[in-house]
C-alpha positions in Angstrom: 75.4 112.2 163.5 77.7 114.9 165.5 75.7 117.6 164.1 72.4 116.4 165.5 73.4 115.6 168.8 75.3 119.2 169.2 71.7 120.7 168.1 69.8 118.6 170.7 72.7 119.5 173.2 72.2 123.5 172.0 75.9 123.5 171.2 77.1 125.9 168.5 80.6 125.7 169.1 83.5 123.0 167.9 85.0 123.1 171.7 83.1 120.0 172.4 83.5 118.1 169.2 86.0 115.5 170.7 83.8 114.8 173.9 80.8 114.8 172.0 81.7 112.4 169.2 83.1 110.1 172.3 79.6 109.8 173.6 78.3 109.2 170.3 81.1 105.9 169.8 79.8 105.1 173.3 76.1 105.3 172.8 76.3 103.3 169.8 78.6 100.7 171.3 76.2 100.5 174.3 73.5 99.4 172.0 75.8 97.1 170.1 76.2 95.1 173.5 72.2 95.3 173.9 72.6 93.4 171.0 71.0 95.7 168.5 72.8 94.9 165.2 70.9 97.8 163.0 72.9 100.7 163.8 72.1 103.1 161.0 73.2 106.5 161.5 70.1 107.8 159.4 67.5 105.7 161.4 65.3 108.0 163.6 64.9 105.8 166.6 68.9 105.5 166.7 69.6 109.1 166.6 66.9 109.8 169.5 68.7 106.9 171.6 72.1 108.4 170.7 71.0 111.6 171.3 69.2 110.8 174.6 72.5 109.1 175.7 74.6 112.1 174.9 72.0 114.5 176.9 72.1 112.1 179.8 75.9 112.0 179.9 77.5 115.3 178.5 78.4 117.7 181.6 76.4 117.6 184.6 72.3 117.4 183.5 70.1 118.6 186.1 67.4 115.6 184.5 70.4 112.8 184.5 67.8 110.3 186.0 64.9 111.3 183.4 67.4 111.3 180.8 68.9 108.0 181.6 65.6 106.0 182.5 64.1 107.4 178.7 67.6 106.0 177.1 67.1 102.7 179.1 63.3 102.6 177.6 64.2 103.7 173.9 67.0 100.7 174.2 64.6 98.4 175.5 62.4 99.0 172.4 65.2 98.8 170.1 65.8 95.5 172.0 62.1 93.8 171.1 61.4 96.0 167.7 61.8 93.6 164.6 64.7 94.3 162.4 66.7 95.7 165.5 68.8 92.4 166.6 69.4 89.1 165.1 68.1 87.3 168.1 65.4 85.8 165.0 68.1 84.4 163.6 69.2 82.0 166.3 
């Protein structure tokens, strides 16, 4: 996942790996809080949501509001998609 996020951020150095890894962990934790239990790191929807979260929160992006809204929409779609939560088991 780290390499995919770095590619999306256009980062080629390892200097920011720790910060980016922390952002990846924060994105996954945020998705868990939202009730998403299927967090396979090979799932393209999970990769996209984590990448968008990282793009919104790495440095000071000019498009923070747009990226934050995009992440929130991706998270909301995962919350209602079959197989991503266990709310149907309740």
